[in-house]
N, C-alpha and C positions, 0 to 999 in steps of 0.2 A: 439633423440631430446627431450629436456625437455618439460614437459607438460605445464609449466607456461609461456614459452617464446612466444609462438604464440597461445594464447588461442582462438582467433577468427578466425583462419585459414586464407585462402587467401581472399583478398579484393573483389574478383569478386562477392561474394554474399552479400556484405555489402550495395551496392548502391540500394536505393529504386527504384522499377520499376515504370514506368509511366503507370497507368492503362488506359484501354479504357474507353470512357465516360460512358458506361452503368455500369461500375464497381464502380464508385465513390460513389454510394449510400450505399455501404456495407462496414462495418468496423469490423475487427476481434478483439476480446478481448481474449487473451490467458492467462489463470490464472494458476499460479504455486500454487499448493494446491487446485486444482479445485473442490475437493469433501469435502473440509473443511467447517466449519460453515460460515465463511465470504463469501466464494465463492458461496456456495449454496444459501445463503440469497441474494447475489447480482444477481445471475442468476434468481432466483425465483422472486425477486423484480422487475427486469427489465421486465420480462414476465407479471407480474401483472399490471404494469403501462401501458404497451403497449396494454393490453387487456381492459384497463379502469376499472379494478377491485379495484384499490386503487389510491388515489391522490399522487403526487410526494413529499410528506413531507420529508424534509431534503435534497432534491436534489437541490443544489444551481444553477446548470446549467439549471434548468427549471424555473428560476425566470427572471423577465423582463430585468435586466442588461445584460443577456447573449442571449437574443432573437435574436439579429442581428449578433452574432458571427459566424454564419454558422457552428455550431457544428454538428457532425453526429447525426441524429435522433435516439432516443431510439429504434425505430422499425428497424433500419438498423444494430444494433449490433448483431454479431454472436459470440457465446461463444464456447470455447474449452479450453484445458489445459493439464497439467501434474499433476499426483498424484500417490503416492505409495499405497493409500488405495483402496481396491477393491469394497467398498460399492457404488452402483450406486446412482446417484443424486436423483431419485424419493424416494428411501428408506431413503436417508440422509435428504431430506426435510420432510418426515414423522417423523423422529426422532426429528427434530427441532420443528415441530408442537407439538409433545408430550411434549417438553421442554418449550413450551410457547413462542418460538422465532418467529415462523411463525403463522399467523392467522389460525384458524380451517377451514378446507376445501380447503385451497389454494393449497396445494400440489396435491390434487386430481384433482382440476380444471385445473391445469397446468401440468398434468402428461405427456402429449405429448411433450410439450416444454422442460421439464426437461429430458425426454428420448432422445430427439433430441440432446441436448447439451452433454449429457453423451456419446453419440456415438463418439464425438470428443475429449474425454479425453484419453490421452495416458499414459502408465506406466512411472512414474518418477524414480528417482534414485539419487545416486547409492544405490541399495539394498544390504543387506548383501550377501557376496560371489560374488558380481559383480567384475569381473577381468578386465573390460575395463579401458583403460587409460583415463585421462582427455579429451584429444582431441577426442577420440572415443565417449565418452559420449556427449560432446558438439556437435559433428557432428550428433549424433542420435537425440538429442533434437532439433537442428536446422532443421533437415530433417522433423521432426514432424510438426514444425511450418510452414515451407514452403509448406508441403503437405496440411495443413489446409487452407492456403491462396489460393493455386491453386484450391483446391477442391470446395471452395465456391466462387471463382472469386472475392476475396476481394481486395479493393483498397489498404489497409494497415492493419497491425496487430499490436496492442499495447500489449506488454507482461507485466503482473503485478504480482509481487511476493507477494502471500498471505500465504506462507507456514509457518510452525512453526518456531519460533525464534531459531536460532542456536547459540552456544557459539562462540565467536571470535576465529579465528585460531591463533596459536602461530606464532611468526615472521618467524620461519624457517620451516613452514609447507611445506611438499613436494608436497601436492596436493591442488587443489582449493576446497573450501567448496561447498556444493550443491548449495547454493544461487548464488555463483560466476559462477558455471557451467551453470546455467540457464541464468544468465546475459550475459555470453559469447555467449551462443546459440542465444539469442535475437540479439546481435550485428552481429553474423555471418549470421543470416537470414534477416538482414536489417530492424530490428524492433525497435521502441522506447521501452525503458524499464523503468518501475516504480517499486521502491522498497517500499512496504507498511509495511515492517518489519524492525527491527533494525539489521538484519543480514548483513554480509559483502557485498554481492552483487557486485556492480561495484567498491566499495571502497577498492580496492587492487591495488598495483602498476602495476601488470600485465595487469589489465583491464582498468585502468584510461587512459593509453596511447592509448589503442585500442579504447576506447569510444571517445576520442578526435579525433582520425583519422577517425572514422566511419561517422562523420557528422550527427549523429542521436540525436534527443532530448531525454533527460532522466531526471528523477526526483526522489526524495526520501529525507530522508528515515524515516520510522516508522510513520504510520498514527496517527494523533492527534485526538483521539476520546473521551477521558474522563477526567481523572485527569490532564493531561498536558494541555488540552484545557482550563480547568479552571485556571490553573497556569498562562497561557499566557495572561489571562484577569486580574487576580488579581495582578500579579507582577508589571505591569506598574502602577497600582493604587497606590501602596506603593511608587514607585519611583517618580511619579508625585506629590504626596502629601508630599514628603520629609520625609517620615516615615521610620525609620531605622529597617529593618528586622534582628532580631538576630538569629532566628532559624526557619527552615521550615521542618517539619517531615511529613512523610506520610506512609500509609499502604494500600495494595491492597489485597482483598480477592477474589479469582476467581477459577473457576473449568474448566472443559473441557480440550481440548488439550493444550491450552495456560497455564492453571494452572499446568498441569503436566510438560510441557516443562520448565516453569520458576521456577520450583522447583530446577532446576540445577543452582547453584550460578553463574556460568559463563554466562549462558543465561540471568539470572535476571540482572546481572551487565550491559550487553549490552542494556537491556531494560531501566534500570534506568538512563543510561548516558544521554539519550535525555530529560528525566524529569528534571534532574539537570541542563542541559545546558540552558534551558529556563530561570531558575532563575539567573544563572550566567550572561548570556548575558543581561538580563533586569535590574538586580539590580546592576551590576558592581562588585559584589563579590559573593562568594558561602557561603550562610548562613549555620550554623550548622544544623545537622539533616540528616537523611537518609530515603529512601523509602524501605519499606519491602513488599515483595510479598509472600503471603501464598496460597498454593494450598488447596482448599476446594472442593473436587470432587462433593459434594452434590449441589453446586451452579450451576453446569453445565456451560451454556453460559452466566450466569449473574454474575455481579461483583459489589463489593462495594469498593469505594476508599475514604479514610479519610485523611484529611490534618489538621495539627496543626501548626499554624503560631504565633510565638512570636515576637512582635515588640515594639519599643519604640516610644512614642509620646512626646508632648511638655513637657519640664522640666524633661525628663527622665521617664515619666509615662509609666509603663509597661502594655501592653495589649495583648490580645489573640484573634485570629480569628480561628474558626474551621469550616470545610466544610465536607459534606458527599455527595458523588455522587454514586447513585445506578442506574445501567442500564444494557442493553444488548449490549455487544460489537459488535456482528454481525450486529444488527440493526443500531447501530451508524456508523459502518464502511461501510456498503454496499452502501449508497448513495455517500459517498466520493469516493469509487472505481469507480462508474459510472461517477461521475464528472471528475475524473482524466483520465479515459479512453477517454472521449469525448474531453477534453481540450488538451490532449497530441496528440490525433489523428489529431486535427485541427492544432496544432503547427507543426506537421510533414508535413501536407499538405501545410502549408504556408511557409515552408522552415526554420523554427527555428532549430538550432543545439545546441548540448551541453547541459549543465545543465539548468534547468528552475527554477531559484530562485523565479519567479513570482508565483509558486505553493506552496511556503512556508506555506501558510495558512493551508495546509492539513497535514503538517509533524512536528514531534517533532525535527528532525535533518535535516533541509532543506539545500539546496545547496546555502547558502548565503541569503542575504536579511534581513529585520528587524525581531526582535524577538516577538514583541507584536502582538496580534491577530488583533487589529484595523488597524495597519500599514500594516500587511500582507493582510488584506482584501482590502485595497485601492490598493495595488500592483496587486492583482488579478483582480479587476475591470478595472484597466488600461490595463492589459493584454487582458481582454475580448474585450476592444475597439480595440486593435491592431490586434486581430484575425479577425476582420470584413472584412479586405481586405488582399490579398496576399502581401507578403513582396516585 
């Protein structure tokens, strides 16, 4: 049997179970890349918020428009995941503290919480030399997720891909990519899936049909945290003021795991596709220019994004706008991950199925919906209203 023809296995595991009343208060968040910078910042941040050590800055779901949406409480979230890295979460948090990502002393104060989450991280894959078939890997990953759900008596588990960007597979690839293996495992375990990366994930023919048949909500892809966030604000300004954009070029300087991964031209192309799509969808054409990504290991988890925009004004007057964005990707992404986990869990609880274009506010390459950030925000607020009551 071909590995790609039945990637999610039998449908008996796909239907979400109906939890007992006492189980509804706990929601699992299963992170792919659970020991990476974004995941570690997410887990540490959630623990810090629930302990009252920091305010929920950047967490949209903690603002008044979402107060009545009956989202799972931050205190109810239980974390686990897959990763190929052996470094435990407490040590990873210490490293991020040294890099200036996490506040001094926070990793030590939350050592118990980080150690608890680390016990629910399972080996990912496929590792070099792994001889298992796609179906065997999917089964193993799904079993890990189901074990996590049963072990903690969770009402549901949301699976979120935070792993390193992978190059797109060739059309005739005989195997599923790792991101697609994890996506298939989420479907097999009956779990909503969110792709915070530009990797293939569910967007392969073998999984699109399976996702539609599963009746599960899913969202993606590629979290919108920095340069593209700014592009989705500025591009509508040019379109609305009838200013002609001739060229839009950009550069990214970043280190850490993302910098190393995006040094691969194929992986960088997958990342840049979402950045360019925002401009094309908003402006109605693709302006000249490219985005360059440079690996600068010394920057660690910090990055600098620069844009150079050439546009024409009245009577052909040629003008330039330049922007510089400097920030910590992990700190920008972590609150978005928590928002997405809570919103998707509630969507699953209320019976939403299929892609969630209402969450386009969070993605470079969303599943439909408007391209401008302002319109996406209005869609999100309307979605929050609909989540207040079961469908």
